[in-house]
C-alpha positions as CSV (number, residue, x, y, z in Angstrom):
1,X,92.0,101.0,127.9
2,X,93.4,98.1,125.8
3,X,95.5,99.2,122.8
4,X,94.1,98.4,119.4
5,X,96.2,96.4,117.0
6,X,96.9,98.5,113.9
7,X,95.4,97.2,110.6
8,X,98.0,95.6,108.3
9,X,98.7,98.0,105.4
10,X,97.9,96.7,102.0
11,X,100.5,97.2,99.2
12,X,99.5,99.9,96.6
13,X,101.0,101.9,93.7
14,X,100.3,105.2,92.1
15,X,101.5,107.2,89.1
16,X,102.4,110.9,89.0
17,X,101.9,111.7,85.3
18,X,103.7,114.8,84.1
19,X,104.2,116.8,80.9
20,X,105.8,120.0,79.8
21,X,103.5,123.0,80.1
22,X,102.6,125.0,76.9
23,X,104.9,127.9,75.9
24,X,104.2,131.0,78.0
25,X,102.5,129.1,80.8
26,X,103.2,130.4,84.4
27,X,105.0,127.1,85.3
28,X,107.2,124.7,83.3
29,X,105.4,121.5,84.2
30,X,101.8,120.1,84.5
31,X,100.8,117.1,86.5
32,X,97.6,115.0,86.1
33,X,95.4,114.7,89.2
34,X,92.1,113.0,89.9
35,X,89.5,113.6,92.6
36,X,88.3,110.5,94.3
37,X,84.5,110.0,94.5
38,X,83.1,111.4,97.7
39,X,81.4,108.1,98.7
40,X,84.7,106.2,98.7
41,X,85.6,104.8,102.1
42,X,89.3,105.8,101.8
43,X,90.0,109.5,101.2
44,X,86.6,110.2,99.6
45,X,86.5,113.6,97.9
46,X,90.3,114.0,98.1
47,X,92.6,115.0,95.2
48,X,95.2,112.4,94.4
49,X,97.2,110.7,91.7
50,X,95.9,107.6,89.8
51,X,96.6,104.5,91.7
52,X,95.3,101.6,93.8
53,X,96.1,98.4,95.6
54,X,98.3,95.6,94.3
55,X,96.4,92.7,92.9
56,X,97.8,89.1,93.4
57,X,98.0,88.7,89.7
58,X,100.3,91.8,89.5
59,X,103.1,89.8,91.1
60,X,102.5,86.5,89.3
61,X,105.1,84.8,87.0
62,X,102.8,85.7,84.1
63,X,102.9,89.4,85.0
64,X,106.7,89.4,85.5
65,X,107.2,87.7,82.1
66,X,105.2,90.6,80.5
67,X,107.5,93.3,81.7
68,X,110.2,95.2,79.8
69,X,112.6,97.9,80.9
70,X,113.0,96.9,84.6
71,X,113.8,93.3,85.6
72,X,113.2,91.4,88.8
73,X,116.7,92.0,90.2
74,X,116.7,95.7,89.4
75,X,113.3,96.1,91.0
76,X,114.4,94.4,94.2
77,X,117.4,96.7,94.3
78,X,115.3,99.9,93.9
79,X,112.4,99.0,96.1
80,X,113.5,97.3,99.3
81,X,111.6,96.2,102.4
82,X,108.4,95.5,100.6
83,X,107.8,91.9,101.6
84,X,105.2,89.6,100.0
85,X,105.0,89.8,96.2
86,X,108.0,90.5,94.0
87,X,109.0,94.2,94.0
88,X,108.2,94.2,90.3
89,X,104.5,93.8,91.2
90,X,104.4,97.5,92.2
91,X,105.4,98.5,88.7
92,X,102.8,96.3,87.2
93,X,100.2,97.8,89.5
94,X,101.2,101.3,88.4
95,X,100.7,100.4,84.8
96,X,97.4,98.7,85.4
97,X,96.0,101.4,87.6
98,X,97.0,104.1,85.2
99,X,95.0,102.3,82.5
100,X,92.0,101.8,84.8
101,X,91.8,105.4,86.0
102,X,93.1,107.4,83.1
103,X,93.0,105.2,79.9
104,X,96.8,105.6,79.6
105,X,98.6,102.5,78.5
106,X,102.4,102.1,79.2
107,X,103.1,99.3,76.8
108,X,105.5,98.1,74.2
109,X,106.0,95.1,71.9
110,X,108.3,92.2,72.6
111,X,111.4,94.1,71.3
112,X,110.6,97.3,73.2
113,X,108.9,99.4,70.6
114,X,106.4,101.7,72.3
115,X,102.8,101.7,71.2
116,X,101.9,103.8,68.2
117,X,99.1,105.7,69.8
118,X,98.4,107.7,66.6
119,X,97.0,104.5,65.1
120,X,93.2,104.1,65.4
121,X,93.7,100.4,65.9
122,X,96.0,101.1,68.9
123,X,93.4,103.4,70.4
124,X,90.7,100.7,69.9
125,X,93.0,98.1,71.5
126,X,93.6,100.2,74.6
127,X,89.9,100.8,75.0
128,X,89.2,97.1,74.5
129,X,91.8,96.2,77.1
130,X,90.5,98.7,79.6
131,X,86.9,97.6,79.3
132,X,87.9,93.9,79.7
133,X,90.0,94.8,82.7
134,X,87.2,96.7,84.4
135,X,84.7,93.9,83.6
136,X,87.0,91.4,85.2
137,X,87.2,89.2,82.1
138,X,90.7,88.0,82.9
139,X,93.8,89.0,84.9
140,X,95.8,92.0,83.6
141,X,98.7,89.9,82.3
142,X,96.4,87.8,80.2
143,X,94.6,90.8,78.8
144,X,97.8,92.5,77.6
145,X,99.1,89.2,76.3
146,X,96.0,89.0,74.0
147,X,97.1,92.3,72.4
148,X,100.8,91.2,72.1
149,X,101.8,93.9,74.6
150,X,104.3,94.0,77.4
151,X,104.3,96.5,80.3
152,X,106.7,99.2,79.4
153,X,108.4,100.1,82.7
154,X,111.0,102.4,81.2
155,X,109.1,105.6,81.7
156,X,108.5,104.9,85.4
157,X,110.8,106.4,88.0
158,X,110.4,105.6,91.7
159,X,109.4,108.8,93.6
160,X,108.2,108.1,97.1
161,X,106.8,105.7,99.7
162,X,104.0,106.4,102.1
163,X,102.4,104.2,104.8
164,X,99.0,105.2,106.1
165,X,99.1,106.1,109.8
166,X,98.5,103.3,112.3
167,X,95.4,105.0,113.6
168,X,93.6,104.6,110.3
169,X,91.1,101.8,109.9
170,X,92.1,101.4,106.2
171,X,95.9,101.4,105.6
172,X,98.2,101.2,102.6
173,X,101.9,100.9,102.0
174,X,102.0,102.8,98.7
175,X,104.8,103.3,96.3
176,X,104.6,106.3,94.0
177,X,106.2,106.5,90.5
178,X,106.6,109.5,88.2
179,X,106.2,109.1,84.5
180,X,106.0,111.4,81.5
181,X,102.9,111.4,79.4
182,X,103.4,108.9,76.6
183,X,103.4,110.3,73.1
184,X,100.1,110.4,71.4
185,X,98.0,109.6,74.5
186,X,95.9,111.8,76.7
187,X,94.2,110.9,80.0
188,X,90.5,110.7,80.2
189,X,88.0,110.8,83.0
190,X,86.3,107.6,84.0
191,X,83.8,107.9,86.8
192,X,83.9,104.4,88.4
193,X,86.1,105.8,91.2
194,X,86.8,109.5,90.3
195,X,84.7,112.6,89.8
196,X,87.4,114.8,88.2
197,X,90.5,114.5,86.1
198,X,92.6,117.4,85.1
199,X,96.1,118.8,84.4
200,X,97.4,121.4,86.9
201,X,100.6,123.2,87.5
202,X,102.3,121.7,90.6
203,X,102.8,125.0,92.5
204,X,99.3,126.1,91.7
205,X,98.0,122.8,93.1
206,X,100.1,123.2,96.2
207,X,98.8,126.7,96.7
208,X,95.2,125.5,96.4
209,X,96.0,122.8,99.0
210,X,97.4,125.4,101.4
211,X,94.3,127.6,100.9
212,X,92.0,124.7,101.7
213,X,90.6,124.7,98.2
214,X,91.8,121.1,97.4
215,X,91.9,118.4,100.1
216,X,94.9,116.1,99.8
217,X,96.7,113.5,101.8
218,X,100.5,113.8,102.3
219,X,101.5,111.9,99.1
220,X,99.8,114.4,96.9
221,X,100.8,117.4,98.9
222,X,104.5,116.6,99.0
223,X,104.4,115.3,95.4
224,X,103.2,118.6,94.1
225,X,105.7,120.5,96.3
226,X,108.5,118.3,95.0
227,X,107.6,118.8,91.3
228,X,107.3,122.5,91.7
229,X,111.0,122.9,92.2
230,X,111.9,121.8,88.7
231,X,112.4,124.2,85.8
232,X,111.9,121.5,83.1
233,X,111.0,117.9,82.6
234,X,114.6,117.1,81.7
235,X,115.7,118.4,85.1
236,X,113.2,116.2,86.8
237,X,114.5,113.2,84.9
238,X,118.1,114.0,85.7
239,X,117.2,114.0,89.4
240,X,116.0,110.5,89.1
241,X,119.0,108.9,87.4
242,X,120.1,107.4,90.7
243,X,116.9,105.3,90.8
244,X,116.3,106.2,94.5
245,X,113.0,107.5,95.9
246,X,113.1,111.1,97.0
247,X,110.9,111.2,100.1
248,X,108.8,109.0,102.3
249,X,106.1,109.2,104.9
250,X,106.3,106.5,107.5
251,X,104.2,106.7,110.7
252,X,103.3,110.4,110.3
253,X,106.9,111.4,109.6
254,X,108.1,112.9,106.4
255,X,111.7,112.2,105.4
256,X,113.4,113.7,102.4
257,X,116.4,112.1,100.7
258,X,118.0,115.1,99.1
259,X,119.7,118.2,100.7
260,X,119.2,120.9,98.1
261,X,115.5,121.7,98.6
262,X,114.0,123.6,101.4
263,X,110.2,123.2,101.6
264,X,109.7,126.8,103.0
265,X,112.2,128.6,100.8
266,X,111.2,127.6,97.3
267,X,110.2,128.9,93.8
268,X,106.5,128.3,94.2
269,X,104.8,131.2,92.2
270,X,102.1,133.1,94.2
271,X,102.9,131.5,97.6
272,X,104.7,134.5,99.0
273,X,102.3,137.2,97.8
């Protein structure tokens, strides 16, 4: 039998949105997850993090010019071996997809001041920008320029890289970023591509995956397992000061880039009972 040439993976980016859990909660962190609509061709019905494929406009000169916090050279240093568009395109995709799928806008003005999400006018502008984006009125860089915004890349930390197995008819080379929930904003459920959107403790989500209650692909599974080892958001951020991604899945293989965490000997509440 003749071998089948694998499909070329398309570049994509996702955001793992995290926040401190309320006082007295069983775990110190919460992570935002979505459930993809069951009728979607790729991972329909699976639980995942907000994200999607890189659009050509995400790597355009106009998009690069609307970025603050990470420049072209720094992005190329952090994210190597990507090919095609500038590395910074993955950061822009992360910002755009987070807006599309959760209504969260990582933006600032020209001098780096973050959005004042407590202002009703800001909320209206975010909603206006998202509606225009979903309607395809203009490329993302043009839409944020209308509002006088720049992509605020400072909250994003590179987390992981996964490539869909060669046997899959739909393939992605996806970069995952972790970000704290921006002050004054709260994710919302939009049903164009998702049927659920919710906060969950990482270890609880991982336990539900192991029990078969929540179907996940490797990026979500290992993302939850990774987050569950941290005792505070500050600890998570300290682990990402080096700018390096922490694990990757290339060709059905998982590689971890740190030595102090054992997947089987961990602090996950409820997994050993």
